[in-house]
Backbone of each chain as ProteinMPNN parsed JSONL, in Angstrom:
{"seq_chain_A": "RKEVEQDPGPFNVPEGATVAFNCTYSNSASQSFFWYRQDCRKEPKLLMSVYSSGNEDGRFTAQLNRASQYISLLIRDSKLSDSATYLCVVNNQAGTALIFGKGTTLSVSS", "coords_chain_A": {"N_chain_A": [[0.753, -1.262, 0.196], [0.453, 2.222, -0.831], [2.103, 5.043, 0.894], [0.444, 7.235, 1.491], [-2.724, 7.37, -0.148], [-4.78, 8.549, -2.221], [-8.301, 9.366, -3.532], [-8.315, 9.573, -7.204], [-9.89, 11.191, -8.762], [-10.608, 13.598, -11.207], [-13.283, 15.564, -9.38], [-16.25, 16.432, -10.468], [-18.593, 18.647, -9.615], [-21.861, 20.322, -9.465], [-22.779, 23.78, -8.052], [-24.021, 23.641, -4.786], [-23.89, 21.216, -4.427], [-22.662, 18.184, -2.285], [-20.03, 16.577, -1.418], [-17.49, 13.956, -1.165], [-14.319, 13.255, -0.232], [-11.923, 10.787, -0.041], [-9.308, 8.77, 1.622], [-6.363, 7.172, 2.433], [-3.943, 5.442, 4.458], [-0.604, 3.989, 5.106], [1.063, 3.779, 7.551], [0.426, 2.578, 10.532], [1.055, 3.64, 12.644], [0.775, 6.078, 12.96], [0.145, 9.351, 13.8], [-0.796, 12.244, 13.234], [-2.862, 14.109, 11.3], [-4.08, 15.642, 8.61], [-6.043, 17.619, 6.515], [-5.182, 19.413, 3.55], [-5.017, 22.433, 1.451], [-4.815, 23.227, -2.121], [-4.709, 25.608, -4.447], [-4.735, 26.073, -8.049], [-1.357, 26.535, -9.08], [-0.5, 27.319, -6.748], [0.818, 27.726, -3.449], [0.424, 24.72, -1.201], [-2.043, 25.036, 1.271], [-3.14, 25.05, 4.801], [-6.493, 23.267, 5.718], [-7.972, 21.953, 7.658], [-7.358, 20.203, 10.29], [-7.39, 16.619, 11.401], [-9.34, 14.818, 13.648], [-9.498, 12.493, 15.981], [-11.782, 12.092, 17.236], [-13.411, 13.126, 15.246], [-14.22, 15.943, 13.26], [-15.666, 19.357, 12.829], [-15.966, 22.016, 10.49], [-17.521, 24.725, 9.514], [-18.823, 24.162, 6.894], [-17.239, 21.702, 6.149], [-16.443, 18.487, 6.999], [-14.294, 16.247, 8.852], [-12.851, 13.271, 9.167], [-11.769, 10.253, 10.769], [-10.681, 7.09, 10.804], [-8.988, 5.029, 12.509], [-8.944, 2.328, 12.828], [-9.399, 1.403, 10.278], [-7.151, 2.787, 9.226], [-8.281, 5.379, 7.464], [-9.339, 8.181, 6.535], [-11.496, 10.878, 5.811], [-13.203, 13.603, 3.631], [-15.501, 15.921, 3.973], [-17.714, 17.742, 1.9], [-20.035, 20.173, 2.515], [-22.966, 21.589, 0.761], [-21.277, 22.941, -2.192], [-19.4, 25.474, -2.987], [-18.208, 27.882, -5.831], [-16.259, 28.665, -5.037], [-14.635, 26.702, -3.875], [-13.221, 24.99, -5.839], [-10.207, 23.516, -5.893], [-7.4, 21.335, -5.37], [-7.299, 19.059, -2.744], [-5.234, 17.797, -0.377], [-4.226, 15.386, 1.193], [-2.604, 14.459, 4.233], [-0.15, 12.784, 6.152], [1.475, 11.618, 9.435], [5.003, 10.747, 9.166], [6.378, 7.658, 9.587], [8.989, 7.819, 11.633], [7.771, 10.173, 12.636], [8.937, 12.557, 11.629], [8.179, 13.911, 9.633], [5.941, 15.45, 7.198], [3.881, 13.193, 5.135], [2.755, 13.562, 1.717], [-0.387, 13.097, 0.052], [-1.052, 12.467, -3.658], [-3.11, 14.265, -4.258], [-6.519, 15.283, -4.967], [-8.612, 16.468, -7.254], [-11.176, 19.054, -7.293], [-13.6, 20.139, -9.069], [-16.02, 22.929, -8.782], [-19.04, 23.685, -10.371], [-21.387, 26.149, -11.814]], "CA_chain_A": [[0.162, -0.115, 0.065], [1.039, 3.37, -0.821], [1.749, 5.437, 2.403], [-0.751, 7.786, 1.455], [-3.67, 7.325, -1.417], [-6.341, 9.137, -2.605], [-9.23, 9.258, -4.484], [-7.84, 9.877, -8.118], [-10.371, 12.373, -9.336], [-11.429, 14.812, -10.303], [-14.537, 15.746, -8.929], [-16.803, 17.332, -10.787], [-20.027, 18.704, -8.875], [-22.388, 21.654, -9.525], [-23.028, 24.587, -6.697], [-24.61, 23.151, -3.709], [-23.581, 19.49, -4.014], [-22.135, 17.722, -1.196], [-18.692, 15.716, -2.278], [-16.676, 13.663, -0.127], [-12.867, 12.648, -0.157], [-11.388, 9.555, 0.898], [-7.936, 8.671, 2.112], [-5.985, 5.739, 3.028], [-2.643, 5.599, 4.624], [0.038, 2.689, 5.592], [1.357, 3.788, 8.645], [-0.588, 2.103, 11.664], [1.78, 4.419, 14.087], [0.266, 7.659, 12.311], [-0.572, 10.293, 15.086], [-0.876, 13.514, 13.053], [-3.635, 14.296, 9.977], [-4.366, 17.07, 7.928], [-6.462, 17.918, 4.923], [-4.58, 20.544, 2.956], [-5.974, 22.648, 0.031], [-3.667, 23.561, -3.02], [-4.896, 26.187, -5.394], [-3.796, 26.071, -9.185], [-0.007, 27.224, -9.115], [-0.346, 28.047, -5.596], [0.994, 26.963, -2.178], [-0.54, 24.091, -0.045], [-2.497, 25.523, 2.775], [-3.97, 23.717, 5.708], [-7.517, 23.495, 5.5], [-8.23, 21.382, 8.694], [-6.557, 18.926, 10.846], [-8.266, 15.888, 11.572], [-8.926, 14.567, 15.334], [-10.118, 10.864, 16.492], [-13.58, 12.002, 17.453], [-13.974, 13.883, 13.788], [-14.174, 17.776, 13.642], [-16.357, 19.905, 11.908], [-15.181, 23.566, 10.322], [-18.527, 25.126, 8.808], [-19.115, 23.189, 5.609], [-16.544, 20.724, 5.981], [-16.154, 17.846, 8.428], [-13.474, 15.269, 8.577], [-13.24, 12.144, 9.937], [-10.546, 9.563, 10.754], [-11.132, 5.406, 11.279], [-7.639, 4.472, 12.492], [-8.836, 0.826, 12.706], [-9.402, 0.697, 8.349], [-6.603, 3.78, 8.247], [-8.9, 5.847, 6.493], [-9.595, 9.562, 6.71], [-12.243, 11.359, 5.037], [-13.267, 15.128, 3.902], [-16.772, 15.922, 3.647], [-18.04, 19.04, 1.986], [-21.403, 20.115, 1.911], [-23.246, 23.214, 0.04], [-20.108, 23.205, -2.367], [-19.077, 26.761, -3.68], [-17.313, 27.823, -6.735], [-14.622, 29.027, -4.681], [-14.165, 25.482, -3.332], [-12.576, 24.543, -6.827], [-9.064, 23.255, -5.65], [-6.615, 20.123, -5.505], [-7.153, 18.804, -1.918], [-4.294, 17.093, -0.329], [-4.427, 14.553, 2.468], [-1.615, 14.337, 5.119], [0.209, 12.145, 7.593], [3.159, 12.128, 9.655], [5.771, 9.596, 8.6], [6.58, 6.62, 10.649], [9.367, 8.62, 12.567], [7.111, 11.626, 13.555], [9.739, 13.586, 11.765], [7.891, 14.388, 8.709], [4.723, 15.016, 6.519], [3.342, 12.556, 4.036], [1.586, 14.245, 1.114], [-0.782, 12.468, -0.798], [-1.191, 13.298, -4.724], [-4.331, 14.919, -4.253], [-8.075, 15.016, -5.317], [-9.361, 17.92, -7.946], [-12.47, 19.278, -7.089], [-14.414, 21.428, -9.766], [-17.655, 23.13, -9.105], [-19.399, 24.903, -11.535], [-22.552, 27.035, -11.71]], "C_chain_A": [[1.018, 1.547, 0.169], [1.242, 4.316, 0.386], [0.708, 6.308, 2.397], [-1.625, 8.118, 0.096], [-4.912, 7.454, -0.912], [-6.99, 8.87, -3.708], [-8.719, 9.806, -5.834], [-8.523, 11.291, -8.293], [-10.489, 12.527, -10.204], [-12.812, 14.839, -10.434], [-15.146, 16.554, -9.648], [-18.44, 17.596, -10.706], [-20.468, 20.535, -9.17], [-22.94, 22.45, -8.087], [-23.86, 23.695, -5.858], [-24.505, 21.867, -3.54], [-22.894, 19.287, -2.898], [-21.402, 16.536, -1.927], [-17.754, 15.138, -1.106], [-15.501, 12.964, -0.343], [-12.725, 11.629, 0.639], [-9.837, 9.463, 0.638], [-7.332, 7.527, 2.823], [-4.526, 5.844, 3.292], [-2.038, 4.129, 5.676], [0.286, 2.452, 6.45], [0.592, 3.818, 9.864], [-0.239, 3.151, 12.704], [1.343, 5.811, 14.179], [-0.152, 8.283, 13.433], [-0.763, 11.947, 14.697], [-1.723, 13.215, 11.261], [-4.125, 15.021, 9.651], [-5.043, 17.04, 6.386], [-5.761, 19.355, 4.606], [-5.404, 21.126, 1.443], [-4.643, 23.579, -0.803], [-4.594, 24.334, -4.267], [-3.858, 26.275, -6.464], [-2.038, 27.181, -9.297], [-0.041, 28.131, -8.162], [0.314, 27.057, -4.686], [0.303, 26.21, -1.629], [-0.68, 24.917, 1.227], [-3.339, 24.555, 3.514], [-5.49, 24.196, 5.739], [-7.999, 23.064, 6.793], [-7.312, 20.217, 9.448], [-7.835, 18.086, 11.242], [-7.938, 15.082, 13.055], [-9.706, 13.272, 15.653], [-11.722, 11.216, 16.768], [-14.185, 12.578, 16.093], [-14.226, 15.1, 14.25], [-15.016, 18.088, 12.622], [-15.892, 21.905, 11.615], [-16.541, 24.301, 9.348], [-18.987, 24.052, 7.905], [-18.401, 22.075, 5.61], [-16.135, 20.032, 7.49], [-15.264, 16.722, 7.905], [-13.325, 14.061, 9.831], [-11.885, 10.903, 10.164], [-10.849, 8.075, 11.166], [-9.731, 4.943, 11.477], [-7.586, 2.82, 12.663], [-8.775, 0.543, 10.995], [-8.314, 2.124, 8.468], [-7.088, 4.054, 7.195], [-9.28, 7.31, 7.205], [-10.444, 10.112, 5.507], [-12.64, 12.988, 4.859], [-14.713, 15.128, 3.436], [-17.381, 17.093, 3.07], [-19.448, 19.539, 1.458], [-21.939, 21.667, 1.247], [-22.165, 23.706, -0.675], [-20.555, 25.005, -3.362], [-18.311, 26.677, -4.709], [-16.369, 28.086, -6.003], [-13.979, 27.271, -4.064], [-13.401, 24.584, -4.236], [-10.85, 24.148, -6.184], [-8.675, 22.199, -5.859], [-6.87, 20.07, -3.588], [-6.312, 17.714, -1.579], [-4.644, 16.556, 1.514], [-2.851, 14.185, 2.761], [-1.225, 13.893, 5.963], [1.08, 12.382, 7.834], [3.596, 10.708, 9.508], [6.162, 8.804, 9.959], [7.698, 7.01, 12.045], [9.16, 9.619, 13.392], [7.824, 12.554, 13.16], [9.265, 14.714, 10.56], [6.191, 14.169, 8.376], [4.525, 14.29, 5.356], [2.589, 13.369, 3.037], [0.875, 13.133, 0.214], [-0.904, 13.238, -1.972], [-2.3, 14.394, -4.979], [-5.419, 14.806, -4.94], [-8.514, 16.465, -6.049], [-10.609, 18.168, -7.678], [-12.755, 20.551, -7.993], [-15.629, 21.473, -9.313], [-17.896, 24.275, -9.941], [-20.555, 25.323, -11.104], [-23.558, 26.674, -12.52]], "O_chain_A": [[1.884, 1.903, 0.968], [0.194, 4.33, 1.031], [-0.061, 6.202, 3.352], [-1.266, 9.023, -0.657], [-5.667, 7.032, -0.037], [-6.527, 8.297, -4.694], [-8.616, 11.012, -5.61], [-7.937, 12.347, -8.053], [-10.586, 11.422, -10.739], [-13.461, 14.306, -11.334], [-14.648, 17.679, -9.601], [-19.312, 17.053, -11.384], [-19.773, 21.55, -9.12], [-23.447, 21.809, -7.166], [-24.475, 22.866, -6.528], [-24.995, 21.331, -2.545], [-22.426, 20.312, -2.404], [-21.896, 15.758, -2.744], [-17.34, 15.875, -0.21], [-15.72, 11.814, -0.725], [-13.222, 11.487, 1.757], [-9.248, 9.959, -0.323], [-7.895, 7.016, 3.791], [-3.83, 6.323, 2.396], [-2.63, 3.493, 6.548], [0.104, 1.299, 6.842], [0.119, 4.874, 10.283], [-1.067, 3.524, 13.535], [1.468, 6.559, 15.149], [-0.932, 7.633, 14.129], [-0.865, 12.806, 15.572], [-1.35, 12.457, 10.367], [-4.975, 15.403, 10.455], [-4.571, 16.52, 5.375], [-5.832, 20.294, 5.399], [-6.108, 20.498, 0.651], [-3.811, 24.329, -0.292], [-5.185, 23.577, -5.037], [-2.653, 26.451, -6.287], [-1.921, 28.374, -9.575], [0.215, 29.328, -8.296], [0.416, 25.858, -4.945], [-0.767, 26.738, -1.325], [0.194, 25.344, 1.981], [-4.004, 23.607, 3.097], [-5.733, 25.402, 5.783], [-8.642, 23.996, 7.275], [-6.618, 19.436, 8.796], [-8.969, 18.542, 11.389], [-6.834, 14.793, 13.517], [-10.896, 13.398, 15.367], [-12.663, 10.495, 16.437], [-15.395, 12.48, 15.89], [-14.431, 15.366, 15.434], [-15.187, 17.357, 11.646], [-15.609, 22.746, 12.468], [-16.221, 24.302, 8.16], [-19.547, 23.06, 8.372], [-18.961, 21.196, 4.954], [-15.752, 20.527, 8.55], [-15.387, 16.276, 6.764], [-13.635, 14.081, 11.022], [-10.997, 11.012, 9.318], [-11.466, 8.083, 12.231], [-9.242, 4.403, 10.484], [-6.556, 2.146, 12.649], [-8.169, -0.422, 10.528], [-8.672, 2.86, 7.549], [-6.808, 3.514, 6.125], [-9.478, 7.384, 8.418], [-10.132, 9.837, 4.349], [-12.436, 13.703, 5.84], [-15.068, 14.352, 2.548], [-17.74, 17.769, 4.034], [-19.898, 19.377, 0.323], [-21.264, 22.694, 1.314], [-21.736, 24.782, -0.258], [-21.511, 25.418, -4.016], [-17.642, 25.651, -4.838], [-15.321, 27.606, -6.436], [-12.78, 27.01, -3.959], [-12.915, 23.55, -3.777], [-10.333, 25.264, -6.121], [-9.42, 21.605, -6.639], [-6.595, 21.14, -3.045], [-6.426, 16.681, -2.238], [-5.076, 17.111, 2.525], [-2.046, 13.767, 1.929], [-1.717, 14.34, 6.999], [1.821, 13.096, 7.16], [2.883, 9.715, 9.655], [6.221, 9.27, 11.097], [7.443, 6.659, 13.197], [9.787, 10.002, 14.38], [7.789, 13.572, 13.851], [9.668, 15.871, 10.44], [5.407, 13.344, 8.846], [5.068, 14.802, 4.377], [1.639, 13.965, 3.544], [1.594, 12.294, -0.329], [-0.909, 14.463, -1.85], [-2.239, 15.251, -5.86], [-5.25, 13.956, -5.813], [-8.722, 17.467, -5.365], [-11.31, 17.182, -7.912], [-12.315, 21.682, -7.784], [-16.376, 20.494, -9.305], [-17.303, 25.332, -10.16], [-20.898, 24.94, -9.985], [-24.601, 27.327, -12.538]]}, "seq_chain_B": "NAGVTQTPKFRILKIGQSMTLQCAQDMNHNYMYWYRQDPGMGLKLIYYSVGAGITDKGEVPNGYNVSRSTTEDFPLRLELAAPSQTSVYFCASSYSHGGAGNEQFFGPGTRLTVL", "coords_chain_B": {"N_chain_B": [[3.28, 39.933, 10.229], [5.403, 38.405, 7.691], [5.247, 35.671, 7.363], [6.207, 32.581, 5.643], [8.843, 33.514, 3.102], [9.747, 32.985, -0.053], [12.279, 33.442, -2.563], [14.224, 33.002, -5.66], [11.094, 33.876, -7.567], [10.748, 32.369, -9.873], [12.738, 30.677, -12.322], [15.208, 30.329, -14.763], [17.441, 27.936, -15.878], [20.747, 26.624, -16.961], [21.523, 23.165, -18.062], [24.027, 22.209, -15.901], [24.57, 24.478, -14.522], [24.893, 26.181, -11.402], [22.591, 27.127, -8.435], [21.054, 28.829, -5.685], [18.376, 28.466, -3.72], [16.414, 30.612, -2.043], [14.798, 30.51, 1.2], [13.103, 32.115, 3.9], [11.73, 32.202, 7.352], [9.934, 34.129, 9.542], [8.175, 33.466, 11.992], [9.36, 32.41, 13.961], [9.72, 29.705, 13.914], [11.165, 26.482, 14.387], [11.356, 24.066, 12.992], [12.362, 23.306, 9.822], [11.494, 22.746, 6.068], [11.873, 21.919, 2.881], [10.688, 20.952, 0.063], [9.796, 19.385, -3.509], [7.444, 19.496, -5.939], [6.21, 17.93, -8.439], [4.551, 18.162, -11.969], [1.375, 17.189, -11.444], [1.947, 15.421, -9.215], [2.421, 14.123, -6.034], [3.835, 16.379, -2.893], [7.132, 15.983, -2.481], [9.664, 15.412, 0.132], [12.64, 17.025, 0.221], [14.892, 17.673, 1.782], [15.126, 18.432, 5.506], [15.178, 20.528, 8.695], [15.692, 20.735, 12.147], [16.183, 22.673, 13.609], [18.54, 25.789, 14.053], [21.953, 24.935, 12.685], [21.02, 21.869, 12.329], [20.45, 19.55, 10.309], [18.823, 17.339, 8.016], [18.603, 14.63, 5.368], [15.555, 14.238, 3.404], [13.034, 12.707, 1.399], [14.185, 12.798, -1.164], [16.897, 13.758, -1.826], [19.324, 13.648, -3.439], [21.301, 15.937, -5.282], [20.973, 17.933, -4.256], [21.933, 20.395, -1.491], [21.584, 21.751, 1.913], [21.688, 24.262, 4.54], [21.867, 25.963, 7.767], [21.866, 27.945, 9.016], [20.964, 30.123, 10.702], [17.832, 30.486, 12.923], [15.79, 31.936, 11.267], [16.447, 31.495, 8.425], [16.699, 29.118, 5.696], [18.258, 28.193, 3.492], [18.575, 26.519, 0.227], [20.803, 24.484, -2.061], [21.206, 23.926, -5.302], [23.371, 21.971, -7.093], [25.124, 21.756, -10.178], [22.886, 21.37, -11.883], [20.131, 19.53, -13.491], [18.01, 18.383, -16.145], [16.052, 16.796, -14.883], [15.819, 18.068, -12.467], [13.946, 20.004, -12.958], [11.009, 21.8, -11.581], [8.737, 22.52, -9.084], [9.353, 24.555, -6.238], [9.014, 23.944, -2.784], [9.569, 25.796, -0.005], [8.74, 25.12, 3.555], [7.466, 25.564, 6.931], [7.267, 24.754, 10.416], [6.131, 24.648, 14.139], [6.338, 22.726, 15.489], [7.164, 18.97, 15.542], [5.366, 17.173, 15.685], [2.335, 16.477, 16.786], [0.093, 18.582, 18.658], [0.632, 21.737, 16.785], [2.368, 21.223, 14.877], [1.423, 21.966, 12.023], [2.21, 22.539, 9.024], [3.312, 25.646, 7.295], [3.529, 27.154, 4.093], [5.498, 28.556, 1.718], [5.43, 30.705, -1.28], [6.603, 29.142, -3.456], [8.76, 28.286, -5.886], [9.457, 28.304, -9.162], [11.384, 26.555, -11.192], [13.385, 25.844, -13.774], [14.997, 23.756, -15.811], [17.252, 23.51, -18.599]], "CA_chain_B": [[4.158, 38.812, 9.585], [5.452, 38.032, 6.298], [5.176, 34.276, 6.982], [7.475, 32.083, 4.593], [8.925, 34.009, 2.163], [10.94, 32.149, -1.229], [12.918, 34.193, -3.754], [13.432, 34.04, -6.874], [9.685, 32.914, -7.951], [11.149, 31.78, -11.43], [14.218, 30.781, -12.511], [15.638, 29.364, -15.572], [18.77, 27.323, -15.804], [21.1, 25.834, -17.978], [22.184, 22.179, -17.358], [25.163, 22.369, -14.909], [24.582, 25.648, -13.838], [24.282, 26.061, -9.797], [22.005, 28.164, -8.039], [20.532, 28.844, -4.576], [16.864, 28.827, -3.778], [16.31, 31.513, -0.485], [13.888, 30.76, 2.008], [13.213, 32.51, 5.019], [10.106, 32.577, 7.832], [9.382, 35.239, 10.614], [7.441, 32.882, 13.078], [10.147, 31.64, 14.945], [10.054, 28.142, 13.829], [12.299, 25.683, 14.665], [11.296, 23.026, 11.923], [11.552, 23.994, 7.983], [11.272, 21.877, 5.031], [12.31, 21.778, 1.158], [9.761, 19.803, -0.889], [9.295, 19.83, -4.59], [6.282, 18.854, -6.776], [6.58, 17.703, -10.158], [3.204, 18.184, -12.573], [0.437, 15.538, -11.13], [2.347, 14.482, -8.436], [2.422, 14.719, -4.589], [4.9, 16.969, -2.806], [8.633, 15.024, -1.904], [10.343, 15.814, 0.925], [14.093, 16.646, 0.047], [15.87, 18.033, 3.061], [14.401, 19.191, 6.591], [16.242, 20.864, 9.633], [14.924, 21.011, 13.369], [16.803, 23.609, 14.508], [19.975, 26.243, 13.558], [22.809, 23.835, 12.45], [21.167, 20.38, 11.986], [19.611, 19.55, 8.904], [18.911, 15.814, 7.422], [17.724, 14.262, 4.165], [14.413, 13.505, 3.196], [13.089, 11.234, 0.46], [15.31, 13.117, -2.789], [17.997, 14.623, -1.141], [20.1, 13.537, -4.303], [21.376, 16.778, -5.85], [20.881, 19.29, -3.548], [22.517, 20.766, -0.448], [20.897, 22.744, 2.593], [22.806, 24.781, 5.413], [20.936, 26.077, 8.581], [22.746, 28.911, 9.803], [19.935, 30.535, 11.632], [16.578, 29.949, 12.699], [15.078, 32.226, 10.13], [16.705, 30.8, 6.62], [17.191, 27.543, 5.257], [18.839, 28.196, 1.646], [18.472, 25.171, -1.0], [21.356, 24.734, -3.409], [21.509, 23.068, -6.381], [24.863, 22.056, -7.829], [25.289, 20.875, -11.745], [21.406, 21.678, -12.122], [20.062, 18.824, -14.445], [16.587, 18.231, -16.412], [15.219, 16.275, -14.039], [15.367, 19.165, -11.349], [13.197, 20.937, -13.359], [10.272, 21.275, -10.872], [8.417, 23.569, -8.467], [10.182, 23.941, -5.158], [8.308, 24.746, -1.535], [9.512, 25.546, 1.541], [7.825, 25.058, 4.96], [8.043, 25.551, 8.384], [6.271, 24.434, 11.387], [6.538, 25.028, 15.403], [6.955, 21.82, 15.851], [7.328, 18.038, 14.609], [4.247, 15.973, 15.869], [1.414, 16.903, 17.786], [-0.31, 20.08, 18.152], [1.518, 22.798, 16.306], [3.22, 20.669, 13.501], [0.961, 22.297, 10.861], [3.213, 23.408, 7.924], [2.88, 26.838, 6.766], [4.395, 26.969, 3.112], [5.772, 29.602, 0.974], [4.792, 30.934, -2.592], [7.164, 28.453, -4.326], [9.909, 28.745, -6.745], [9.334, 27.478, -10.357], [12.757, 26.09, -11.753], [13.266, 24.977, -15.062], [16.422, 23.408, -16.119], [17.333, 23.391, -20.128]], "C_chain_B": [[4.043, 38.388, 8.253], [5.239, 36.842, 5.919], [6.303, 33.762, 6.263], [7.718, 32.745, 3.452], [9.995, 33.1, 0.756], [11.302, 33.447, -2.266], [13.957, 32.99, -4.562], [11.917, 32.984, -7.137], [9.764, 32.394, -9.225], [12.363, 31.918, -11.794], [14.24, 29.622, -13.663], [16.964, 28.934, -15.38], [19.323, 26.857, -16.816], [21.709, 24.384, -17.134], [23.748, 22.335, -16.873], [25.692, 23.53, -14.488], [24.243, 25.165, -12.141], [23.377, 26.939, -9.369], [21.559, 27.8, -6.642], [19.368, 28.985, -4.134], [16.898, 29.538, -2.557], [14.86, 31.386, -0.217], [13.949, 31.416, 3.373], [11.424, 32.631, 5.599], [10.53, 33.608, 8.969], [8.809, 34.816, 11.624], [8.241, 32.249, 14.177], [9.922, 30.079, 15.12], [10.576, 27.522, 13.9], [12.509, 24.876, 13.264], [10.822, 24.175, 10.643], [12.337, 22.968, 7.488], [11.461, 22.204, 3.504], [11.304, 20.394, 0.531], [9.885, 20.517, -2.503], [8.25, 19.316, -5.023], [6.158, 19.236, -7.871], [4.764, 17.731, -10.577], [2.43, 17.063, -12.032], [0.687, 14.907, -10.249], [2.331, 15.48, -7.007], [3.822, 15.578, -4.168], [6.116, 15.834, -2.184], [9.139, 15.859, -0.916], [12.046, 16.008, 0.364], [15.046, 16.973, 1.262], [14.463, 18.954, 4.291], [15.613, 19.6, 7.465], [14.864, 21.071, 10.756], [15.213, 22.021, 14.166], [18.054, 24.432, 13.74], [21.106, 25.27, 13.761], [22.156, 22.465, 12.494], [19.709, 20.458, 10.983], [19.699, 17.881, 8.579], [18.066, 15.613, 6.196], [16.548, 13.609, 4.526], [14.432, 12.381, 2.073], [13.934, 11.394, -0.885], [15.759, 14.189, -2.382], [19.352, 14.931, -2.628], [20.179, 15.24, -5.06], [21.186, 17.912, -5.57], [21.338, 19.204, -1.961], [21.694, 21.867, 0.287], [22.021, 23.344, 3.61], [21.278, 25.455, 6.386], [21.465, 27.016, 9.545], [21.935, 29.428, 11.217], [18.641, 30.309, 11.933], [15.84, 30.65, 11.911], [15.511, 31.525, 8.491], [17.389, 29.486, 6.553], [17.271, 27.494, 3.67], [18.893, 26.604, 1.105], [19.434, 25.464, -1.928], [21.471, 23.633, -4.05], [23.101, 22.948, -7.038], [24.982, 20.963, -8.87], [23.511, 20.658, -11.866], [21.588, 20.486, -13.477], [18.474, 18.653, -14.485], [15.752, 17.928, -15.005], [14.646, 17.001, -12.555], [14.407, 19.91, -11.72], [11.484, 20.686, -12.265], [9.459, 22.589, -10.035], [8.882, 23.209, -6.553], [9.132, 24.868, -3.704], [9.217, 24.929, -0.632], [8.489, 26.043, 2.367], [8.421, 25.317, 5.868], [6.865, 25.278, 9.513], [6.908, 24.853, 12.861], [6.812, 23.8, 15.334], [6.61, 20.267, 14.863], [5.862, 17.113, 14.542], [3.282, 16.55, 17.031], [0.814, 18.193, 17.232], [0.813, 20.862, 17.526], [2.4, 22.093, 14.974], [2.527, 21.008, 12.215], [1.89, 23.053, 10.034], [2.613, 24.575, 6.998], [4.244, 26.95, 5.438], [4.632, 28.602, 2.438], [5.374, 29.333, -0.26], [5.549, 29.674, -3.435], [8.049, 29.075, -5.01], [10.068, 27.802, -7.784], [10.327, 27.209, -10.749], [12.587, 25.326, -12.974], [14.505, 24.853, -15.722], [16.351, 22.91, -17.55], [18.567, 23.244, -20.384]], "O_chain_B": [[2.998, 38.07, 7.686], [5.054, 36.527, 4.743], [7.341, 34.423, 6.231], [6.82, 32.651, 2.615], [11.098, 32.678, 1.104], [10.465, 34.283, -2.606], [14.404, 32.092, -3.849], [11.769, 31.777, -6.947], [8.724, 31.931, -9.694], [13.042, 32.939, -11.693], [13.675, 28.528, -13.675], [17.667, 29.636, -14.654], [18.578, 26.58, -17.757], [22.191, 24.382, -16.001], [24.588, 22.612, -17.73], [26.86, 23.73, -14.154], [23.604, 24.19, -11.745], [23.328, 27.852, -10.193], [21.624, 26.617, -6.309], [19.203, 30.204, -4.137], [17.613, 28.922, -1.767], [13.934, 31.831, -0.896], [14.986, 31.201, 4.001], [10.396, 32.909, 4.981], [11.744, 33.744, 9.123], [8.747, 35.676, 12.503], [7.758, 31.66, 15.144], [9.941, 29.419, 16.159], [11.179, 27.744, 12.85], [13.516, 24.964, 12.561], [9.976, 25.041, 10.419], [13.33, 22.415, 7.96], [10.766, 23.177, 3.213], [11.402, 19.175, 0.674], [10.018, 21.717, -2.741], [7.958, 18.352, -4.315], [6.03, 20.365, -8.344], [3.878, 17.427, -9.778], [2.899, 15.937, -12.197], [0.057, 13.869, -10.045], [2.276, 16.694, -6.814], [4.802, 15.53, -4.911], [5.775, 14.915, -1.438], [9.057, 17.073, -1.098], [12.633, 14.956, 0.108], [16.008, 16.233, 1.467], [13.475, 19.654, 4.072], [16.765, 19.241, 7.222], [13.689, 21.368, 10.541], [14.653, 22.275, 15.232], [18.604, 23.816, 12.826], [21.27, 24.781, 14.879], [23.038, 21.66, 12.793], [18.622, 21.033, 10.94], [20.697, 17.262, 8.947], [17.035, 16.248, 5.973], [16.345, 12.799, 5.43], [15.284, 11.529, 1.82], [14.31, 10.445, -1.573], [15.281, 15.319, -2.471], [20.031, 15.942, -2.809], [19.099, 15.741, -5.372], [21.19, 18.862, -6.353], [21.167, 18.194, -1.279], [21.16, 22.774, -0.352], [23.179, 22.939, 3.507], [20.11, 25.474, 5.998], [21.47, 26.819, 10.76], [22.213, 29.195, 12.394], [18.095, 29.781, 10.964], [14.854, 29.968, 11.631], [14.697, 31.164, 7.641], [18.329, 28.995, 7.177], [16.539, 26.912, 2.87], [19.306, 25.675, 1.8], [19.278, 26.446, -2.654], [21.769, 22.539, -3.57], [23.784, 23.914, -7.379], [24.966, 19.746, -8.689], [23.103, 19.498, -11.93], [22.559, 20.39, -14.226], [17.731, 18.706, -13.505], [15.048, 18.672, -14.322], [13.672, 16.754, -11.845], [13.881, 20.589, -10.839], [10.921, 19.592, -12.231], [9.676, 23.706, -10.505], [8.792, 22.181, -5.882], [8.713, 26.026, -3.705], [9.833, 23.883, -0.428], [7.665, 26.937, 2.172], [9.649, 25.375, 5.93], [5.693, 25.62, 9.355], [8.039, 25.338, 12.885], [7.988, 23.717, 14.98], [6.006, 20.29, 13.79], [5.42, 16.525, 13.554], [3.708, 17.019, 18.087], [0.864, 18.726, 16.124], [1.962, 20.539, 17.828], [3.039, 22.817, 14.21], [2.946, 20.406, 11.226], [2.3, 24.158, 10.389], [1.692, 24.464, 6.188], [5.455, 26.872, 5.643], [3.957, 29.591, 2.724], [5.007, 28.211, -0.61], [4.755, 29.197, -4.246], [8.232, 30.285, -4.876], [10.623, 26.717, -7.615], [10.685, 28.385, -10.803], [11.819, 24.382, -13.155], [15.05, 25.854, -16.188], [15.551, 22.017, -17.828], [18.946, 23.121, -21.548]]}, "name": "protein", "num_of_chains": 2, "seq": "RKEVEQDPGPFNVPEGATVAFNCTYSNSASQSFFWYRQDCRKEPKLLMSVYSSGNEDGRFTAQLNRASQYISLLIRDSKLSDSATYLCVVNNQAGTALIFGKGTTLSVSSNAGVTQTPKFRILKIGQSMTLQCAQDMNHNYMYWYRQDPGMGLKLIYYSVGAGITDKGEVPNGYNVSRSTTEDFPLRLELAAPSQTSVYFCASSYSHGGAGNEQFFGPGTRLTVL"}
């Protein structure tokens, strides 16, 4: 299994849709989990951390399933401005660095 | 705060030339990182530093060197540039490695082309 694997995408959805991204990771000892957002030709920016109990930030909900080594991101009521690439990020086995997935591209249309 | 800054934004090199990519942060973060991102690929860690005077290799260090003489600066040196080093280079910093505070903040990137 790759260290961090994401849905390949792209996801093309209309405004107002609900969309979910999935991610699996290989290191069962990982302790830190994040979703980053990267706009075209820009740097990645932290969208949200992912906690064991799950967490919500407005229209965004992140879930973690340690048993299945699975992370998800749910976006409700999609906006045009949500169009971007979403990166699943997990810390490495030594805990010294973050491993980035290749990303899933979302395109929201009117 | 300016956050993480990188210079230059763009650069074209000829094969065999060398250059230094500059990175600075003003958040007093101990941890700094260099990544490269090839089209359609994830970020690959080149080198990282846990504090001034301490650096370590990441996943793809060959062809690069780094130094960390101050907390603020973390330059990346390319010696003998090769076409395979054509990429977008991102510098990042974080307060810690693990647990709370290990979110990484990225600079705007340097787009490098080697011809």
